[in-house]
KOLGU-4560 file (N, C-alpha, C; in nm, 3 decimals, padded with zeros to 5 digits):
<recs>
<n_xx: 10.495 n_yy: 07.661 n_zz: 11.891 ca_xx: 10.535 ca_yy: 07.792 ca_zz: 11.844 c_xx: 10.419 c_yy: 07.890 c_zz: 11.868 mol: A seq: 1 type: MET>
<n_xx: 10.448 n_yy: 08.003 n_zz: 11.932 ca_xx: 10.343 ca_yy: 08.102 ca_zz: 11.957 c_xx: 10.287 c_yy: 08.158 c_zz: 11.826 mol: A seq: 2 type: PRO>
<n_xx: 10.162 n_yy: 08.198 n_zz: 11.830 ca_xx: 10.096 ca_yy: 08.249 ca_zz: 11.711 c_xx: 10.161 c_yy: 08.377 c_zz: 11.660 mol: A seq: 3 type: LEU>
<n_xx: 10.205 n_yy: 08.466 n_zz: 11.749 ca_xx: 10.265 ca_yy: 08.591 ca_zz: 11.704 c_xx: 10.397 c_yy: 08.568 c_zz: 11.631 mol: A seq: 4 type: ASP>
<n_xx: 10.474 n_yy: 08.470 n_zz: 11.675 ca_xx: 10.599 ca_yy: 08.438 ca_zz: 11.605 c_xx: 10.570 c_yy: 08.379 c_zz: 11.467 mol: A seq: 5 type: ARG>
<n_xx: 10.468 n_yy: 08.294 n_zz: 11.459 ca_xx: 10.430 ca_yy: 08.234 ca_zz: 11.331 c_xx: 10.384 c_yy: 08.341 c_zz: 11.232 mol: A seq: 6 type: PHE>
<n_xx: 10.304 n_yy: 08.435 n_zz: 11.280 ca_xx: 10.257 ca_yy: 08.544 ca_zz: 11.194 c_xx: 10.374 c_yy: 08.631 c_zz: 11.150 mol: A seq: 7 type: VAL>
<n_xx: 10.467 n_yy: 08.658 n_zz: 11.240 ca_xx: 10.585 ca_yy: 08.737 ca_zz: 11.204 c_xx: 10.666 c_yy: 08.668 c_zz: 11.096 mol: A seq: 8 type: LEU>
<n_xx: 10.684 n_yy: 08.538 n_zz: 11.107 ca_xx: 10.758 ca_yy: 08.463 ca_zz: 11.004 c_xx: 10.685 c_yy: 08.470 c_zz: 10.870 mol: A seq: 9 type: ILE>
<n_xx: 10.553 n_yy: 08.454 n_zz: 10.873 ca_xx: 10.476 ca_yy: 08.464 ca_zz: 10.748 c_xx: 10.488 c_yy: 08.602 c_zz: 10.683 mol: A seq: 10 type: LEU>
<n_xx: 10.481 n_yy: 08.706 n_zz: 10.765 ca_xx: 10.493 ca_yy: 08.842 ca_zz: 10.711 c_xx: 10.631 c_yy: 08.864 c_zz: 10.650 mol: A seq: 11 type: VAL>
<n_xx: 10.735 n_yy: 08.816 n_zz: 10.716 ca_xx: 10.870 ca_yy: 08.833 ca_zz: 10.664 c_xx: 10.889 c_yy: 08.756 c_zz: 10.534 mol: A seq: 12 type: ILE>
<n_xx: 10.835 n_yy: 08.635 n_zz: 10.526 ca_xx: 10.848 ca_yy: 08.555 ca_zz: 10.404 c_xx: 10.773 c_yy: 08.621 c_zz: 10.289 mol: A seq: 13 type: VAL>
<n_xx: 10.653 n_yy: 08.670 n_zz: 10.314 ca_xx: 10.576 ca_yy: 08.736 ca_zz: 10.209 c_xx: 10.644 c_yy: 08.865 c_zz: 10.164 mol: A seq: 14 type: ILE>
<n_xx: 10.695 n_yy: 08.942 n_zz: 10.259 ca_xx: 10.767 ca_yy: 09.066 ca_zz: 10.224 c_xx: 10.894 c_yy: 09.034 c_zz: 10.145 mol: A seq: 15 type: ALA>
<n_xx: 10.965 n_yy: 08.929 n_zz: 10.184 ca_xx: 11.085 ca_yy: 08.889 ca_zz: 10.111 c_xx: 11.053 c_yy: 08.847 c_zz: 09.969 mol: A seq: 16 type: GLY>
<n_xx: 10.944 n_yy: 08.775 n_zz: 09.951 ca_xx: 10.903 ca_yy: 08.735 ca_zz: 09.815 c_xx: 10.866 c_yy: 08.857 c_zz: 09.732 mol: A seq: 17 type: ALA>
<n_xx: 10.798 n_yy: 08.951 n_zz: 09.793 ca_xx: 10.762 ca_yy: 09.074 ca_zz: 09.721 c_xx: 10.883 c_yy: 09.155 c_zz: 09.681 mol: A seq: 18 type: GLY>
<n_xx: 10.980 n_yy: 09.167 n_zz: 09.771 ca_xx: 11.103 ca_yy: 09.240 ca_zz: 09.738 c_xx: 11.181 c_yy: 09.168 c_zz: 09.629 mol: A seq: 19 type: VAL>
<n_xx: 11.181 n_yy: 09.035 n_zz: 09.633 ca_xx: 11.251 ca_yy: 08.959 ca_zz: 09.529 c_xx: 11.188 c_yy: 08.983 c_zz: 09.392 mol: A seq: 20 type: THR>
<n_xx: 11.057 n_yy: 08.982 n_zz: 09.386 ca_xx: 10.989 ca_yy: 09.008 ca_zz: 09.258 c_xx: 11.015 c_yy: 09.150 c_zz: 09.212 mol: A seq: 21 type: VAL>
<n_xx: 11.014 n_yy: 09.245 n_zz: 09.306 ca_xx: 11.037 ca_yy: 09.385 ca_zz: 09.271 c_xx: 11.179 c_yy: 09.406 c_zz: 09.216 mol: A seq: 22 type: TRP>
<n_xx: 11.278 n_yy: 09.350 n_zz: 09.284 ca_xx: 11.416 ca_yy: 09.363 ca_zz: 09.238 c_xx: 11.434 c_yy: 09.292 c_zz: 09.103 mol: A seq: 23 type: VAL>
<n_xx: 11.370 n_yy: 09.177 n_zz: 09.087 ca_xx: 11.377 ca_yy: 09.107 ca_zz: 08.959 c_xx: 11.317 c_yy: 09.188 c_zz: 08.846 mol: A seq: 24 type: GLY>
<n_xx: 11.208 n_yy: 09.256 n_zz: 08.872 ca_xx: 11.148 ca_yy: 09.340 ca_zz: 08.768 c_xx: 11.236 c_yy: 09.460 c_zz: 08.738 mol: A seq: 25 type: SER>
<n_xx: 11.303 n_yy: 09.515 n_zz: 08.840 ca_xx: 11.396 ca_yy: 09.625 ca_zz: 08.814 c_xx: 11.515 c_yy: 09.580 c_zz: 08.729 mol: A seq: 26 type: LEU>
<n_xx: 11.567 n_yy: 09.460 n_zz: 08.757 ca_xx: 11.678 ca_yy: 09.408 ca_zz: 08.677 c_xx: 11.633 c_yy: 09.384 c_zz: 08.534 mol: A seq: 27 type: VAL>
<n_xx: 11.514 n_yy: 09.329 n_zz: 08.516 ca_xx: 11.462 ca_yy: 09.306 ca_zz: 08.382 c_xx: 11.444 c_yy: 09.438 c_zz: 08.308 mol: A seq: 28 type: PHE>
<n_xx: 11.392 n_yy: 09.541 n_zz: 08.377 ca_xx: 11.376 ca_yy: 09.672 ca_zz: 08.314 c_xx: 11.512 c_yy: 09.734 c_zz: 08.281 mol: A seq: 29 type: ALA>
<n_xx: 11.611 n_yy: 09.710 n_zz: 08.367 ca_xx: 11.745 ca_yy: 09.764 ca_zz: 08.341 c_xx: 11.807 c_yy: 09.698 c_zz: 08.219 mol: A seq: 30 type: ALA>
<n_xx: 11.775 n_yy: 09.572 n_zz: 08.195 ca_xx: 11.827 ca_yy: 09.505 ca_zz: 08.077 c_xx: 11.759 c_yy: 09.557 c_zz: 07.950 mol: A seq: 31 type: LEU>
<n_xx: 11.635 n_yy: 09.602 n_zz: 07.961 ca_xx: 11.563 ca_yy: 09.654 ca_zz: 07.845 c_xx: 11.607 c_yy: 09.796 c_zz: 07.811 mol: A seq: 32 type: GLN>
<n_xx: 11.632 n_yy: 09.877 n_zz: 07.913 ca_xx: 11.675 ca_yy: 10.016 ca_zz: 07.895 c_xx: 11.807 c_yy: 10.030 c_zz: 07.971 mol: A seq: 33 type: ILE>
<n_xx: 11.919 n_yy: 10.002 n_zz: 07.906 ca_xx: 12.045 ca_yy: 09.987 ca_zz: 07.978 c_xx: 12.087 c_yy: 10.107 c_zz: 08.064 mol: A seq: 34 type: PRO>
<n_xx: 12.083 n_yy: 10.227 n_zz: 08.013 ca_xx: 12.139 ca_yy: 10.339 ca_zz: 08.087 c_xx: 12.041 c_yy: 10.395 c_zz: 08.190 mol: A seq: 35 type: TYR>
<n_xx: 11.916 n_yy: 10.407 n_zz: 08.154 ca_xx: 11.817 ca_yy: 10.461 ca_zz: 08.247 c_xx: 11.780 c_yy: 10.356 c_zz: 08.352 mol: A seq: 36 type: VAL>
<n_xx: 11.777 n_yy: 10.231 n_zz: 08.314 ca_xx: 11.737 ca_yy: 10.125 ca_zz: 08.404 c_xx: 11.830 c_yy: 10.109 c_zz: 08.522 mol: A seq: 37 type: GLY>
<n_xx: 11.960 n_yy: 10.126 n_zz: 08.501 ca_xx: 12.053 ca_yy: 10.111 ca_zz: 08.613 c_xx: 12.042 c_yy: 10.226 c_zz: 08.712 mol: A seq: 38 type: TRP>
<n_xx: 11.995 n_yy: 10.342 n_zz: 08.664 ca_xx: 11.971 ca_yy: 10.452 ca_zz: 08.758 c_xx: 11.856 c_yy: 10.420 c_zz: 08.854 mol: A seq: 39 type: LEU>
<n_xx: 11.762 n_yy: 10.340 n_zz: 08.807 ca_xx: 11.653 ca_yy: 10.296 ca_zz: 08.894 c_xx: 11.706 c_yy: 10.198 c_zz: 08.998 mol: A seq: 40 type: VAL>
<n_xx: 11.807 n_yy: 10.118 n_zz: 08.963 ca_xx: 11.862 ca_yy: 10.019 ca_zz: 09.054 c_xx: 11.950 c_yy: 10.079 c_zz: 09.163 mol: A seq: 41 type: GLY>
<n_xx: 11.996 n_yy: 10.202 n_zz: 09.146 ca_xx: 12.081 ca_yy: 10.264 ca_zz: 09.247 c_xx: 12.011 c_yy: 10.278 c_zz: 09.383 mol: A seq: 42 type: LEU>
<n_xx: 11.885 n_yy: 10.320 n_zz: 09.389 ca_xx: 11.820 ca_yy: 10.324 ca_zz: 09.521 c_xx: 11.809 c_yy: 10.186 c_zz: 09.586 mol: A seq: 43 type: PRO>
<n_xx: 11.791 n_yy: 10.083 n_zz: 09.505 ca_xx: 11.784 ca_yy: 09.947 ca_zz: 09.560 c_xx: 11.916 c_yy: 09.910 c_zz: 09.625 mol: A seq: 44 type: VAL>
<n_xx: 12.025 n_yy: 09.941 n_zz: 09.560 ca_xx: 12.157 ca_yy: 09.910 ca_zz: 09.614 c_xx: 12.182 c_yy: 09.991 c_zz: 09.742 mol: A seq: 45 type: VAL>
<n_xx: 12.141 n_yy: 10.116 n_zz: 09.741 ca_xx: 12.158 ca_yy: 10.201 ca_zz: 09.860 c_xx: 12.076 c_yy: 10.149 c_zz: 09.977 mol: A seq: 46 type: LEU>
<n_xx: 11.952 n_yy: 10.112 n_zz: 09.953 ca_xx: 11.867 ca_yy: 10.058 ca_zz: 10.059 c_xx: 11.923 c_yy: 09.927 c_zz: 10.112 mol: A seq: 47 type: ILE>
<n_xx: 11.970 n_yy: 09.841 n_zz: 10.023 ca_xx: 12.028 ca_yy: 09.714 ca_zz: 10.066 c_xx: 12.153 c_yy: 09.736 c_zz: 10.151 mol: A seq: 48 type: ALA>
<n_xx: 12.236 n_yy: 09.833 n_zz: 10.113 ca_xx: 12.357 ca_yy: 09.862 ca_zz: 10.191 c_xx: 12.321 c_yy: 09.914 c_zz: 10.330 mol: A seq: 49 type: TYR>
<n_xx: 12.225 n_yy: 10.004 n_zz: 10.336 ca_xx: 12.185 ca_yy: 10.060 ca_zz: 10.467 c_xx: 12.127 c_yy: 09.949 c_zz: 10.555 mol: A seq: 50 type: VAL>
<n_xx: 12.043 n_yy: 09.863 n_zz: 10.500 ca_xx: 11.988 ca_yy: 09.752 ca_zz: 10.578 c_xx: 12.099 c_yy: 09.658 c_zz: 10.626 mol: A seq: 51 type: LEU>
<n_xx: 12.194 n_yy: 09.632 n_zz: 10.539 ca_xx: 12.307 ca_yy: 09.545 ca_zz: 10.577 c_xx: 12.384 c_yy: 09.606 c_zz: 10.695 mol: A seq: 52 type: TRP>
<n_xx: 12.412 n_yy: 09.735 n_zz: 10.688 ca_xx: 12.486 ca_yy: 09.801 ca_zz: 10.796 c_xx: 12.406 c_yy: 09.804 c_zz: 10.926 mol: A seq: 53 type: ARG>
<n_xx: 12.276 n_yy: 09.826 n_zz: 10.919 ca_xx: 12.193 ca_yy: 09.830 ca_zz: 11.039 c_xx: 12.188 c_yy: 09.692 c_zz: 11.104 mol: A seq: 54 type: VAL>
<n_xx: 12.169 n_yy: 09.589 n_zz: 11.025 ca_xx: 12.164 ca_yy: 09.453 ca_zz: 11.079 c_xx: 12.298 c_yy: 09.413 c_zz: 11.138 mol: A seq: 55 type: ILE>
<n_xx: 12.408 n_yy: 09.446 n_zz: 11.069 ca_xx: 12.541 ca_yy: 09.413 ca_zz: 11.120 c_xx: 12.568 c_yy: 09.486 c_zz: 11.252 mol: A seq: 56 type: ALA>
<n_xx: 12.525 n_yy: 09.609 n_zz: 11.261 ca_xx: 12.544 ca_yy: 09.686 ca_zz: 11.386 c_xx: 12.463 c_yy: 09.625 c_zz: 11.500 mol: A seq: 57 type: GLU>
<n_xx: 12.341 n_yy: 09.584 n_zz: 11.471 ca_xx: 12.257 ca_yy: 09.525 ca_zz: 11.575 c_xx: 12.312 c_yy: 09.390 c_zz: 11.622 mol: A seq: 58 type: ARG>
<n_xx: 12.371 n_yy: 09.314 n_zz: 11.533 ca_xx: 12.423 ca_yy: 09.183 ca_zz: 11.570 c_xx: 12.555 c_yy: 09.192 c_zz: 11.645 mol: A seq: 59 type: LEU>
<n_xx: 12.635 n_yy: 09.294 n_zz: 11.617 ca_xx: 12.768 ca_yy: 09.304 ca_zz: 11.676 c_xx: 12.778 c_yy: 09.402 c_zz: 11.792 mol: A seq: 60 type: ASN>
<n_xx: 12.667 n_yy: 09.460 n_zz: 11.835 ca_xx: 12.669 ca_yy: 09.559 ca_zz: 11.942 c_xx: 12.662 c_yy: 09.488 c_zz: 12.077 mol: A seq: 61 type: ASN>
<n_xx: 12.769 n_yy: 09.498 n_zz: 12.160 ca_xx: 12.768 ca_yy: 09.428 ca_zz: 12.290 c_xx: 12.666 c_yy: 09.487 c_zz: 12.388 mol: A seq: 62 type: PRO>
<n_xx: 12.625 n_yy: 09.612 n_zz: 12.371 ca_xx: 12.526 ca_yy: 09.671 ca_zz: 12.460 c_xx: 12.389 c_yy: 09.606 c_zz: 12.445 mol: A seq: 63 type: GLU>
<n_xx: 12.360 n_yy: 09.551 n_zz: 12.328 ca_xx: 12.231 ca_yy: 09.485 ca_zz: 12.307 c_xx: 12.226 c_yy: 09.349 c_zz: 12.375 mol: A seq: 64 type: ASP>
<n_xx: 12.340 n_yy: 09.294 n_zz: 12.413 ca_xx: 12.344 ca_yy: 09.161 ca_zz: 12.474 c_xx: 12.339 c_yy: 09.166 c_zz: 12.627 mol: A seq: 65 type: ASP>
<n_xx: 12.309 n_yy: 09.281 n_zz: 12.682 ca_xx: 12.308 ca_yy: 09.297 ca_zz: 12.828 c_xx: 12.210 c_yy: 09.200 c_zz: 12.894 mol: A seq: 66 type: HIS>
<n_xx: 12.091 n_yy: 09.188 n_zz: 12.840 ca_xx: 11.988 ca_yy: 09.105 ca_zz: 12.902 c_xx: 12.006 c_yy: 08.956 c_zz: 12.873 mol: A seq: 67 type: TYR>
<n_xx: 12.096 n_yy: 08.920 n_zz: 12.784 ca_xx: 12.123 ca_yy: 08.779 ca_zz: 12.757 c_xx: 12.196 c_yy: 08.713 c_zz: 12.873 mol: A seq: 68 type: ASP>
<n_xx: 12.266 n_yy: 08.789 n_zz: 12.955 ca_xx: 12.344 ca_yy: 08.734 ca_zz: 13.065 c_xx: 12.265 c_yy: 08.727 c_zz: 13.196 mol: A seq: 69 type: GLN>
<n_xx: 12.142 n_yy: 08.773 n_zz: 13.197 ca_xx: 12.061 ca_yy: 08.774 ca_zz: 13.319 c_xx: 11.986 c_yy: 08.641 c_zz: 13.327 mol: A seq: 70 type: ILE>
<n_xx: 11.995 n_yy: 08.577 n_zz: 13.443 ca_xx: 11.921 ca_yy: 08.450 ca_zz: 13.464 c_xx: 11.773 c_yy: 08.480 c_zz: 13.474 mol: A seq: 71 type: ASP>
<n_xx: 11.695 n_yy: 08.391 n_zz: 13.417 ca_xx: 11.549 ca_yy: 08.410 ca_zz: 13.423 c_xx: 11.486 c_yy: 08.315 c_zz: 13.519 mol: A seq: 72 type: GLN>
</recs>
């Protein structure tokens, strides 16, 4: 495995762990302050939705697969 791919995987795993802790703390805060806390969670839901749509578009776009059909 190339070193750059290994570093990329490590960065993604560390970022994912950080986001998980951050979202968990937001949920915990929302449980402590019910009405104000859920307003803090709205940006998280919006960001997650936008990321979901971007990833789905990138995976389902046939124009991105142009170079997959070229012999190397």
